N, C-alpha and C positions, 0 to 999 in steps of 0.2 A: 559517620550513622549511628544514630541515637541508639542507645541501651534498650534492646526488644524487652518488653512486658510475656516472659515465656507462659504464663498461666493467663492472661490476659489473648496471646495471638492462639492456645492451644482451645479455649473459650468460643473464641470466634470461628474457627474451624469448623468447630462438632457445632455450633449453632447454623452456619451456613449448609452443613447435611444436612441439616433439623427442618432446613426449609427446602428442602429439594434437591440442590445441587448436586451433581454427579463431588465422588470424593477429591477426584483431581482438581473442581474446580471450587469445593470448601478449601483446601490448603491454601492455591494462588491467591484466592478472593482476602483470607486470608491478610496479604503480606501489600496488597493489590500497592497500599497507600507508599508503603516506605520504596518501590519502584516508580512511582508515579504513574499506575495504570489504572488506566479507569475501569470501570467495575465492568464494561460491556467487555473491555479489550482482555480483561483478565478472564473472564469467562469465555469468550472465547474463544483463545489461543490454550488454557487446558482444555475445556470442551470433549477430543478428541480419546485423552488420556483416562476417564473415569472407567469403572469397572471392568480395572485390567484390561486397559486398551481397547478401545472402542467394545467392549464387551465382548473378548475374549479370555475373558481373565487370565491376562499373563501375569504383569507386573503390576502391582496393587496400587491403585490409583492415589493413596495416598506420600505412598511412595514420587510415584511420576509426581507428584505437584512441588513435592520437593526438587528433582532433578529441573523442574523448569525452574522454579523460582532460579535453581542453581547457577545456571544459564544466563538469567537475570544479575547475580551478582557481580560472576565474573568471566563470563563467554565469551571468548575471543570474535573480533568480529572483523581483524584481521585476515585475510587468506592465505596460505601458510603459514600461521603461525603456530605452528610446533608445541612450545614453551605453554604458551597460553594456552591450548588447547589440553597439553598434557596437566597445568593447573586445574585448567575446569572440570576435568578427569576424574585427579585426584578429589573433589571435592564431593562429587558425585557418587564416588566411590567410598567415600566416608561415609557420606548419608546411610549409602545402602548398608554399609556393616552397622552403622549404629538400629536403624530400622530393624534388620535382619536378628538380630542379636536380643533385643525388648521386643518381637512382635512373635521371632520364632521362623518367619520367611518372609519373603518380598513377593513372593507369588499369589495371585488372588485365591484362583482356583485350591490352594492350598488353606488361604486364611480360611476359607468358606466353606470348607470340609467336605467340595468338590470331588469326582471321583475323576482320574484322569480324561481328558480327552474328549467330557462331558460337555457338550451342544447345548446353548439355553435359545439360541439364537437372539436378534437384534434389540428386540422390543426390551426395556429395562423396568423392574419391576416395580409395580405400584408398592408405593409409602405408604405402608400401615405399622399399629404397632405391633404386629407380628415379624414384618420383615426387619423393624427395629429394635424386635426381642431375638430374632437367630439369628443376627449378623454384628459382625464386630467391627461391620466397616466405620463407623458414628468413633469407636475408639482410635480405629488406624487413622480417620484425620485430626485425633486429637495428637498419636503419636508424633506424626509428619510434622504436625503444627511446635510441636513442644520440641525436638530435635533438631527442625530447622532455627528457632528461634536460639536454642543455650548454642548452634553450634556459631550463629552469626555474630552472637554476643565475646565468643571467644574469639574468633577471628577478627571481631573491634575491639577488645582489649580486655572489654567487660567479663574476667572469668567466674564470677557468680554464680552459682546454677542454684536448682530448686532445692538439693542435696547440701548446700551450702548455709540453707537456713532452717533445717531438721536440727 
């Protein structure tokens, strides 16, 4: 894998969200080319994981997108491959820890400031200027993309991160 341009991937993800894709789709689509996914496949495979998994406000879609990508990166395809599954779970846990450290939570409802068990229904909110102003979602998408690109660069031997250039 070639070194990923962290800022460019972060920007791609945020632009995807601003176009109207959900948070998980926005992250996965930002890396579809890395894994040879068509736009259609990237959007379909990640569609259910936006808005905290099907708008249940559980795990943030920005994080879910990273986890889906982790499966493409090193998910085991052999039945009973405990070592392979363990390696994938380690990657997911490392991604989750970084996301939680920077965002403060992995939980969509907490990031949105919703009351516990507050039901919103299944219909997504209309994307308006007010929607974007009051929600951290675009930032969470950018964060997911940045963390994923940084970790992939580290995994593939590219140790320079954004902090090294400051």
